[in-house]
C-alpha positions in Angstrom: 82.1 84.6 47.5 81.8 88.2 48.5 78.1 87.8 48.8 78.6 84.8 51.1 81.1 86.7 53.3 78.6 89.6 53.5 75.8 87.3 54.6 78.0 85.7 57.2 79.1 89.1 58.5 75.5 90.2 58.7 74.4 87.1 60.5 77.2 87.5 63.0 76.3 91.1 63.7 72.6 90.2 64.1 73.6 87.4 66.5 75.7 89.9 68.6 72.9 92.5 68.6 70.3 89.9 69.7 72.7 88.7 72.4 73.3 92.2 73.7 69.5 92.9 73.6 68.8 89.8 75.7 71.4 90.5 78.4 69.8 91.3 81.7 70.0 95.0 82.6 71.4 95.4 86.1 69.2 97.0 88.8 71.0 99.6 90.9 70.0 99.8 94.6 71.3 103.0 96.1 72.1 102.6 99.8 72.7 105.6 102.1 74.5 104.3 105.2 76.2 105.7 108.3 79.9 106.1 107.9 80.5 103.5 110.6 79.1 100.8 108.3 81.7 101.4 105.6 83.8 98.3 106.2 81.0 95.9 106.8 78.8 97.0 103.8 81.8 97.1 101.5 82.4 93.4 102.3 78.7 92.6 102.1 78.5 94.2 98.6 80.9 91.6 97.2 79.0 88.7 98.8 75.6 90.0 97.7 76.5 90.8 94.1 78.1 87.4 93.7 74.8 85.7 94.3 72.6 88.4 92.8 74.3 89.3 89.5 71.3 91.2 88.4 71.9 93.8 91.2 74.5 96.5 91.6 74.8 98.1 95.0 75.8 101.7 95.1 76.7 103.1 98.5 76.8 106.6 99.9 78.6 106.7 103.3 78.5 109.8 105.6 77.1 111.0 108.9 73.4 110.1 109.4 72.5 113.8 109.7 74.1 114.6 106.4 72.4 111.6 104.7 69.1 112.6 106.1 69.4 116.1 104.7 70.4 114.7 101.3 67.3 112.5 101.2 65.2 115.4 102.3 66.7 117.5 99.5 65.7 115.0 96.9 68.8 112.7 96.5 68.1 109.3 95.1 68.1 106.8 97.9 66.5 103.3 98.0 67.7 102.1 101.4 68.7 104.3 104.4 70.6 102.9 107.4 71.1 105.4 110.2 73.4 105.2 113.1 70.6 106.4 115.4 66.8 106.4 115.4 66.7 110.2 115.5 67.5 110.7 111.8 65.2 108.0 110.7 62.4 109.3 112.9 62.7 112.7 111.2 61.8 111.0 107.9 59.1 108.7 109.3 55.6 110.1 109.2 54.4 107.4 111.6 56.3 109.2 114.4 54.8 112.0 116.4 55.5 115.7 115.9 58.2 115.7 118.7 60.3 113.2 116.7 59.2 114.3 113.2 58.4 118.0 113.6 58.5 118.7 109.9 56.1 115.9 109.2 58.4 114.4 106.5 57.2 111.2 104.8 60.0 109.3 103.2 60.0 105.9 104.9 58.1 103.1 103.1 55.4 101.7 105.4 56.2 98.4 107.1 59.8 98.4 105.8 61.5 99.9 108.8 63.5 97.6 111.1 66.0 98.0 113.9 68.9 96.2 112.3 72.0 96.5 114.5 73.4 97.6 117.8 76.8 99.2 118.4 78.7 100.5 121.4 80.1 103.9 122.1 83.8 103.6 122.9 86.5 105.8 124.4 89.8 105.4 122.4 93.2 107.0 122.5 96.2 107.1 120.1 98.8 104.3 120.2 100.4 104.0 123.6 97.7 106.2 125.2 100.2 109.0 125.9 97.9 110.7 128.4 97.2 107.5 130.3 93.4 107.9 130.3 91.8 104.8 131.9 88.0 105.3 131.8 85.1 107.7 131.0 85.0 108.5 134.7 88.6 109.6 134.7 88.1 111.5 131.4 85.3 113.5 132.9 87.5 114.6 135.7 90.4 115.4 133.5 88.3 117.4 131.0 87.4 119.6 134.0 90.9 120.0 135.3 93.6 119.0 132.8 94.5 120.1 129.3 93.0 117.0 127.7 91.8 117.3 124.0 89.0 115.0 123.1 87.5 114.4 119.6 83.9 113.7 118.9 81.3 114.1 116.2 79.4 117.3 115.4 75.9 117.8 117.0 74.2 116.4 113.8 76.3 113.3 113.9 74.9 110.4 116.0 78.2 109.7 117.7 78.4 113.4 118.7 74.9 113.2 120.1 75.8 110.1 122.2 78.8 112.0 123.4 76.6 114.9 124.4 74.6 112.5 126.5 77.8 111.2 128.2 78.9 114.7 129.0 75.5 115.6 130.4 75.7 112.3 132.5 78.8 113.6 134.1 77.4 117.2 134.5 79.9 118.7 132.0 79.1 121.7 129.9 80.0 120.9 126.3 80.0 124.5 125.1 82.3 125.6 127.9 84.7 122.7 127.2 84.7 123.5 123.4 85.5 127.2 124.1 88.3 126.1 126.5 89.8 124.0 123.7 89.1 120.7 125.3 86.9 119.3 122.5 87.4 119.1 118.7 84.9 117.9 116.2 84.6 115.7 113.1 81.8 115.8 110.5 81.4 112.0 110.8 82.8 109.2 113.0 85.5 108.3 110.5 87.0 111.8 110.8 87.0 111.4 114.6 88.7 108.0 114.2 91.4 109.6 112.0 92.1 112.3 114.5 92.8 109.7 117.1 94.8 107.5 114.8 97.0 110.4 113.8 97.4 111.4 117.5 96.2 115.0 116.8 94.0 114.5 119.9 94.5 112.8 123.3 91.4 110.7 123.0 88.1 110.3 121.1 84.6 109.0 121.3 83.8 106.6 118.4 81.9 103.4 117.9 83.4 100.1 119.0 83.3 98.9 115.4 85.3 101.9 114.2 87.9 101.3 116.9 88.1 97.7 115.7 88.5 98.7 112.0 91.1 101.3 112.8 93.1 99.0 115.1 92.6 101.2 118.1 92.4 99.8 121.7 89.1 100.5 123.5 89.8 102.2 126.9 86.2 102.1 128.1 82.7 101.5 126.8 79.7 103.7 127.6 76.8 102.1 129.4 73.2 102.4 128.3 72.7 104.6 131.4 75.3 107.0 130.1 74.0 107.4 126.6 71.2 104.9 125.8 71.4 102.1 123.3 73.2 102.6 120.0 70.5 101.3 117.6 70.9 101.3 113.8 67.4 101.5 112.1 67.1 100.7 108.4 64.3 101.2 105.9 63.3 101.4 102.3 62.5 104.9 101.1 59.0 105.6 99.9 60.2 107.3 96.6 62.4 104.3 95.6 61.7 103.1 92.1 63.2 99.7 92.9 61.3 98.9 96.1 61.2 95.1 95.6 65.0 94.9 95.1 65.6 97.3 98.0 63.4 95.1 100.3 65.3 92.0 99.2 68.6 93.6 100.1 67.3 94.7 103.4 66.1 91.2 104.1 69.5 89.8 103.2 71.1 92.0 105.8 69.3 89.9 108.4 70.5 86.6 106.9 73.4 84.6 108.6 76.0 85.5 105.9 75.5 89.2 106.4 75.2 88.9 110.2 78.5 87.2 110.4 80.2 90.1 108.6 78.5 92.6 111.0 79.4 90.6 114.1 82.9 90.1 112.8 83.7 93.8 113.4 81.7 94.2 116.6 78.1 94.9 115.7 75.3 93.0 117.4 72.4 91.9 115.2 69.0 92.7 116.6 66.6 89.8 116.4 63.0 90.4 115.4 60.0 88.6 116.9 59.9 86.3 113.9 63.5 85.3 114.4 
């Protein structure tokens, strides 16, 4: 009887071991994405993993400048989605020396695509205590009043777009910062938090971040003021899961993902094939 029990136990253990051995090992796809994509990609992760159980998406959200530096310093990244072309260009060997002065070569050939468009928005705390009505008015009041505006650092795309807006109005950013009229965040989420907590009178963020934080948009910058806000995406050349990374990037163009992006204010950029 004991012998039979031992045989049954051994058989059960062997069956369990075989079952474990045949279970599919999940593939991790590491995605470095601009902080402004946090809400959309978190929702997309759930949708994608439900229909792709063999994949685990791992996200690293931060400013595009910080992410670019991390990639350059050797961080594992399979897909990079930047909030501006500048940071992607700096990693793309196909770009000229003006755009990629260090001749970095991290972007997998033929994988790069312009994925989304966003808008640069002027927002204020609840109730808009300073009564700011537009970018035009903000420019005048930054010169003359004690307005405190939050924006991103110079290595953060939203900060770079703000610099263009200030230049459009002929304002000197350095002088305004020295005068205590500008405060900075290391990514767009930090800027949004400063506005939400009313530690500033207004802030420049993306329209999508205003939507996610429940902030009213006072004004939206035109392309003439700061150019288009384009989010490029690409598979990284040193990715060890390039096929899975490409598949996820392709999914981000499908209707299910597009609906998520557009639901918080992004515009999907159509390719010639689409």
